[in-house]
Structure formats: structure tokens, C-alpha cells
C-alpha positions in Angstrom: 136.7 91.7 63.8 134.6 93.3 66.5 131.0 94.1 65.7 130.6 96.6 68.5 128.8 99.8 67.7 130.2 101.7 70.8 132.1 104.8 69.8 135.4 104.9 71.7 135.9 107.7 74.2 139.5 108.3 73.0 140.3 109.0 69.4 141.5 106.0 67.4 144.5 106.1 65.1 142.0 105.4 62.3 138.4 104.2 62.0 136.0 103.0 59.4 132.6 104.1 60.5 129.9 101.8 59.1 126.4 103.2 59.0 124.1 100.3 59.1 121.1 102.6 58.8 122.3 103.7 55.5 122.8 100.1 54.4 119.3 99.2 55.4 118.0 102.2 53.4 120.0 101.1 50.4 118.5 97.6 50.5 115.0 99.1 50.6 115.8 101.4 47.7 117.2 98.5 45.7 114.2 96.3 46.5 111.9 99.0 45.1 113.8 98.7 41.7 113.7 94.9 41.4 110.5 94.7 39.2 109.1 92.2 41.8 112.2 89.9 41.8 113.8 88.8 45.0 117.0 90.5 46.1 120.4 89.0 47.1 122.7 91.1 49.2 126.3 90.1 48.3 128.6 90.1 51.3 131.7 88.6 49.9 135.2 89.9 50.8 134.0 90.7 54.3 131.1 92.7 53.0 133.2 94.6 50.5 135.4 95.6 53.5 132.5 96.8 55.6 132.1 93.6 57.8 130.2 90.6 56.4 128.2 89.6 59.5 126.8 92.9 60.7 126.1 94.0 57.1 124.4 90.6 56.3 122.2 91.0 59.4 121.3 94.6 58.5 120.5 93.5 54.9 118.2 90.7 56.0 116.5 93.0 58.5 115.8 95.4 55.6 114.2 92.7 53.4 117.0 91.0 51.5 115.8 87.5 50.5 119.2 85.9 49.8 122.8 86.4 50.9 125.7 85.8 48.4 129.4 85.0 48.9 132.2 84.1 46.6 133.8 81.4 48.7 132.3 78.5 50.7 134.4 79.6 53.6 132.7 83.0 53.6 129.3 81.3 53.5 130.1 78.9 56.3 131.3 81.7 58.5 127.9 83.4 58.0 126.1 80.3 59.1 128.4 79.9 62.1 127.4 83.4 63.1 123.8 82.4 63.0 122.7 84.0 59.7 119.6 82.2 58.4 117.8 81.9 55.1 118.9 81.2 51.5 122.5 81.6 50.7 124.6 81.1 47.6 128.4 80.7 47.2 129.9 80.3 43.8 133.7 80.1 43.8 134.9 76.5 44.3 138.1 74.6 43.7 138.5 70.8 43.7 138.3 69.3 47.2 136.3 72.3 48.6 134.1 71.8 51.6 131.1 70.5 49.7 129.7 68.4 52.5 129.9 71.2 55.0 128.1 73.5 52.7 125.4 70.9 52.0 124.9 70.2 55.7 124.7 74.0 56.3 121.9 74.3 53.7 124.0 76.5 51.4 123.3 76.6 47.7 126.4 75.8 45.7 127.2 76.9 42.2 128.4 74.4 39.6 130.1 75.5 36.4 131.4 72.2 35.1 131.3 68.4 35.4 134.2 68.2 37.9 132.2 70.2 40.4 129.0 68.3 39.8 130.8 65.0 40.4 132.3 66.3 43.7 129.0 67.7 45.0 127.2 64.5 44.1 129.8 62.5 46.0 129.5 64.8 49.0 125.7 64.6 49.0 125.9 60.8 48.9 128.4 60.9 51.8 126.2 63.3 53.8 123.0 61.5 53.1 121.4 64.8 52.2 120.2 66.4 49.0 122.5 69.2 47.8 121.0 72.5 46.6 122.8 73.2 43.3 122.7 76.2 41.0 124.1 75.7 37.4 126.1 78.7 36.2 126.2 79.5 32.5 129.0 81.4 30.7 126.9 83.7 28.5 129.9 85.8 27.5 131.9 86.9 30.5 134.5 84.3 29.8 135.2 83.6 33.5 133.4 81.0 35.6 130.4 79.3 34.2 129.6 76.4 31.7 130.0 77.1 28.0 126.9 76.8 25.8 126.6 73.9 23.4 127.8 70.4 24.3 129.2 71.4 27.7 125.9 72.8 28.8 124.0 69.9 27.4 126.2 67.5 29.3 126.0 69.4 32.6 122.2 69.8 32.5 121.8 66.1 31.7 124.0 65.0 34.4 122.4 67.3 36.9 119.0 66.0 36.0 120.1 62.4 36.5 121.5 63.3 39.9 118.3 65.0 40.8 116.3 61.9 39.8 118.5 60.0 42.3 117.6 62.5 45.0 121.2 63.6 45.4 120.8 67.2 44.1 118.0 69.7 43.7 118.7 72.2 40.9 117.5 75.3 42.6 118.9 77.9 40.2 120.1 78.8 36.7 122.3 81.9 36.5 125.0 83.9 34.8 126.9 87.2 35.1 127.3 90.2 33.0 130.6 91.5 31.6 129.7 95.1 30.7 126.4 96.0 32.5 128.2 99.1 33.9 128.8 100.4 30.3 125.5 101.7 29.0 124.6 100.4 25.5 127.5 98.0 25.3 126.6 95.4 22.6 127.6 92.5 24.9 124.6 93.2 27.2 121.9 92.3 24.7 124.1 89.4 23.4 124.4 87.9 26.9 120.8 88.4 27.7 119.8 86.5 24.5 122.3 83.7 25.3 121.0 83.4 28.8 117.5 83.1 27.6 118.6 80.4 25.1 120.4 78.4 27.8 117.5 78.8 30.2 115.1 77.5 27.5 117.3 74.5 26.9 117.6 73.5 30.6 113.9 74.1 31.3 113.0 72.2 28.2 114.9 69.2 29.5 113.0 69.4 32.8 115.0 71.7 35.1 112.6 73.6 37.3 114.7 76.2 39.1 113.5 78.2 42.1 115.4 81.2 40.8 116.9 82.4 37.5 119.3 85.3 37.8 121.6 87.4 35.7 121.4 91.0 37.1 124.3 92.5 39.2 124.2 96.0 40.7 124.4 98.0 37.5 121.8 95.8 35.8 119.5 96.0 38.8 119.7 99.8 38.6 119.4 100.3 34.9 118.2 97.1 33.1 114.8 95.9 34.4 114.5 93.4 31.6 117.3 91.4 33.1 115.8 91.0 36.6 114.2 87.6 36.1 113.4 86.0 39.6 116.4 87.4 41.6 118.9 90.2 41.4 122.3 90.1 43.0 123.3 93.5 44.5 126.8 93.9 45.7 128.5 97.3 45.7 125.1 99.2 45.5 124.2 97.7 48.9 127.1 99.7 50.3 125.9 102.9 48.7 128.5 103.1 45.9 127.6 103.5 42.3 128.8 100.6 40.1 129.9 103.1 37.5 130.2 106.9 37.3 128.8 106.6 33.7 125.6 105.2 35.2 125.2 108.0 37.8 126.2 109.0 41.3 124.9 107.2 44.4 122.5 110.1 45.0 121.1 109.6 41.5 119.9 106.2 42.5 118.8 107.1 46.0 121.8 105.4 47.6 124.1 106.5 50.4 127.7 105.5 51.0 127.9 103.3 54.1 131.6 103.7 55.0 133.4 106.8 56.3 137.2 106.4 56.7 139.0 108.8 59.0 142.2 109.1 61.0 143.6 111.4 63.7 146.5 113.7 62.8 149.6 112.3 64.5 151.7 115.4 64.0 151.5 119.0 62.7 154.8 120.9 62.1 156.3 123.9 60.4 158.8 123.3 57.7 160.7 125.7 55.4 160.4 126.0 51.6 162.4 123.4 49.7 161.7 120.7 52.3 161.4 117.2 50.8 158.4 115.1 51.9 158.3 111.3 52.2 160.3 108.7 50.3 162.0 109.8 47.1 161.2 113.5 47.8 158.6 113.4 45.0 157.1 116.4 46.8 159.1 119.4 47.8 157.4 122.2 49.7 157.1 125.3 47.4 157.5 127.6 50.4 157.3 127.8 54.2 154.3 125.7 55.2 152.8 123.3 57.7 152.7 119.5 57.3 150.2 117.1 58.8 150.9 113.5 59.4 148.0 111.1 58.7 148.8 107.7 60.4 147.5 105.3 57.8 149.3 103.9 54.8 149.2 101.1 52.2 149.3 98.5 55.0 145.9 99.8 55.9 144.7 99.7 52.3 145.5 103.2 51.3 146.5 102.9 47.7 150.2 103.8 47.0 148.9 105.0 43.6 147.3 107.8 45.5 150.7 109.3 46.2 150.5 113.0 45.2 146.8 112.8 44.3 144.6 111.3 47.1 142.2 113.9 48.6 141.7 114.3 52.4 139.5 116.7 54.3 141.4 118.4 57.2 140.1 121.4 59.2 137.3 122.0 56.7 139.6 122.0 53.6 140.5 119.5 50.9 144.1 118.6 51.1 146.1 116.3 48.8 148.6 113.6 49.7 152.0 115.2 49.6 154.6 112.8 48.3 154.4 109.1 48.5 152.0 107.0 50.6 154.2 104.9 52.9 153.3 101.6 54.7 151.9 103.2 57.8 151.5 106.9 57.1 151.3 109.8 54.6 151.6 113.5 54.7 149.4 116.4 53.7 150.5 120.0 53.1 148.3 122.2 55.3 149.4 125.4 53.6 150.2 127.1 56.9 147.1 126.1 58.7 147.6 124.7 62.2 144.9 122.3 63.2 145.6 120.7 66.6 147.3 117.3 66.7 144.5 114.7 66.9 142.3 116.6 64.5 140.2 114.4 62.2 141.4 113.8 58.7 138.5 112.3 56.6 139.7 110.3 53.6 136.3 109.5 52.3 132.6 109.3 53.2 129.2 110.1 51.9 130.3 113.7 51.0 127.8 115.4 53.3 130.4 117.4 55.1 132.3 118.3 51.9 134.6 115.3 52.4 135.9 113.3 49.4 134.1 110.1 48.5 135.4 106.6 47.6 134.8 107.6 44.0 137.1 110.6 44.4 139.8 108.3 45.6 139.1 105.9 42.7 139.5 108.7 40.2 142.7 109.8 41.9 144.2 106.3 41.7 142.9 105.3 38.3 140.8 102.5 39.7 137.2 101.7 40.8 135.5 102.6 44.0 135.0 98.8 44.7 138.7 98.5 45.2 138.9 101.5 47.5 136.5 100.2 50.2 137.3 96.5 49.8 141.0 96.9 50.4 140.8 98.8 53.8 142.7 96.5 56.0 142.1 94.8 59.4 144.3 97.3 61.3 141.5 99.8 60.8 138.7 99.0 63.3 135.1 99.0 62.0 132.9 101.1 64.2 129.2 100.3 63.6 126.5 103.0 64.0 122.8 102.9 63.7 122.7 99.2 64.3 119.1 99.4 65.5 116.2 100.6 63.3 115.6 103.6 65.5 119.4 104.1 66.0 
């Protein structure tokens, strides 16, 4: 995907404008909340749909200490693009590119003995010490090593590999299940369990560079969970991790992506006119319809049929009928904006446009999904790339 910041002279069918100035400001705001801990900017899933490489560069320029990805392929792509510094990837399967990650100086997460065995073999083959972080399952029930005998075995084996010079245990970490739900009892339970598992590993001789538990919601609201490093994902992109916690503005954050399209058609239709597949919307009277040339192939949720909000000609409109693969319709209520007029699906809200959270509410999902699913047919146009941009 292009990283160009040049705004095209002709209107695009659709565009996702990425404000890197806003991203840098978000990183600085988050750093101010870290209780002195280092900050990881998570750029998995192509930077939550915003573009991993330009967003990673902007985050580092703003003071992020680490970059984080889910897959090793994502991390290796960042290294290939010249991104420096500490980097962690955590979602591995057997046979993964361990040696390439070791040679690229990427920290790799290990949740079980199979992974430790593979990374040790890769380190031996590469003739280099692997940087390994041990992940504990403190209650999320997803990735991570179970407490008790499994943790004991993993810690012991990692220390033996460290004594051989094959690995360096650089981190101990875990992940919250419900940090976005204020007061949820699992939060305190996971924090206690993490401290117990840390104490065991450190008592056995592990000396990690970083211990980390806090994700975006914990970074924003739970300073007691910050330890040595916080992992900020969705908050870097200016989206609140949960409406219950507050709006982006409540935390001093600004949404980074604005998604818009150019109206492809405006036409008059009579009352009783069916709109889109299945005629789930029928015009209540004579009106005008506007055609927005994006659809579920571009990541517009089909669940937004009949409910997704769009700003056209200064007014909020609603998706009329079903979202199709490449397009959807809005009822303009008799207004006649010119063909080519801008339809803003979501943005920061400064101009009265909907936000990603508005779309999430309309679809019964979370704002993470709204921005992350925007597809590759929608070009990313980067603005404010430079500090004085």
C-alpha cells in the first residue's frame, strides 16, 4: 500500500485519510499516562487498518519505546521497511519463522514448551541468542502458559536455555480479559495472579527487562497495572477502547482515520420505490437518492444496512436498504448535492460527521472492527507526516 501523503487532484472513489499528526499527539498523551513505564505502540493488522509502516514511524517519532505485532510476518515486514528498536510479536504456530525473527532482533513470545523448543532450535541454528518473552495466562484463557506445573516447567526450561546462551528472557507478560469493563472482578484477580507468576519466575532467577500487563484500557484507567511497559493499541489511533470508559476526547485522544467517498449518482425517485437488494427500504414519498460507491468489499459492514450514519451536504443521512458489495444508497430527502460531493462515513466528529463509535453502535460491534476492516481497495492518504505538517 502506498505511503504517499500527496492529496490527489481528482476526487477518489473513496479514501481513508490518516492524520499522522493526530497519531503522534495520541502517543504523547498516552506516554503522559504511563506512570513512568515505557510505551509500546501496537501496529498489528496493518496498524488497525491505518497502515502499519507509516503509523509505526510516527509512533516512534513521538516517543514510543517499543512496537508490537501479532504475527512474526508483520514484525519482519516492519524490519524490512527499516523500522528500528525493540519489537515484540506474540502469535506463533509450529514451524513459524523463528530464525528470521531471531536474526532480525525481534522479541518472540513463548506460551508453551513446544514454542520454547522451536525457538531454542532456531537459536542454535542461527548461532545467535534469541530474545524471548514468557507469556502467562492469568485468566484470559487464550494464549499464554497456565499457572502451576506448566509455568514451573516453562520457566525452568527457559532458564536452562538461558544458561546455555541460547535465549535471553527479556520479558514476562500477560493480557487482560475485561480491563474495558470498569470494576470487573477479573481485573483484580488477573493482577494478583500476574504478580504471583512474576514472583515465582523472578524467584527462580529470571531477570526480565520488562514486565507488562496493561493494554489500552488499563493504560488509561488502571495505573497500578503499568509495571515496566504498557501496550497501547486502539488508543494510539484515537479510539476509546470502551464507551463505558469515556470518549476519545475524555482521554485527550483524537481519531486518526477519516473515511469518505464521492457520491457516484444523485437521482429523483417516486414514493414507493424499492432501494437495494430485497427492497428492505421503500421510499416513503418522492425523494432523492445518493449512491455511495463503497460496500462490504471495502469493509463497510453489511450489518449497517438501514442504520449506518453518513454525513452528506452537512446533514446526517442513514444507509437506505442493504449495503451491497461495492455500494450503498442514502435517502437525501429531496436535497440535491452535486454528483461527486463528499460523503463522510466517519472521522473525528469535528465537522459534525459520525465517528467510528457511531458506526459500531449502528452495527452492534466495537470501533476496533470498524477501522480494522477497511479494505485495500480504499487508498490511505497520509496527512501531517512531518512534525510541522
